[in-house]
C-alpha positions, 0 to 999 in steps of 0.5 A: 462023305468018305465015299464022295472023297474017295470018288473025287480023289479017284476021278482026279487021279485017273483023269487030271494030269499031275500038273494041272493043279500043282499051284494056285495058278493052275487051279485059277486057270482051270476054275476060270476056264468055261469048258465043262471039263475044266469046271468039273476038274475045278469043282472036284478038286475044291470039293475034295480038299473041302471034304478032307478039311471036314475031318483033318487039317491041311497044312495047318489049316482047318475049316468048319464048313456048315452043312448048308453050304453047297459045293458051288459056294465053296468053289466060289469062295476059293475062286474069289480068294485066288482072284483077291490074292494073285501074289499067293498063286505060286503056292500049292493049290490044296494049301490055298484052298485050305487057307481060303476055306479056313478064313471063310469058315473058321472053327470055334476056339476051344 
């Protein structure tokens, strides 16, 4: 899992412009762009944040994503969240991903 996260972050660092996913607007645009390049960026970015959430909170959000949930499902949850909440798209993309996944996959109360 750490190897996957490292590879995703390396890919994003070398291949994605610094402002592509700065906010939810950019992420929403990329995830709804039909080009394979944009779809790869979207999936990679969402997957990277999901991987971090597996062991760390992101901006106070945590998620307990079941092992049987695949990357496409995670991406779809985030895209639906962005579509349902256009008023939040001005926030940073990684925070919105964390919020969407924390709402979809809340961790059990301790």
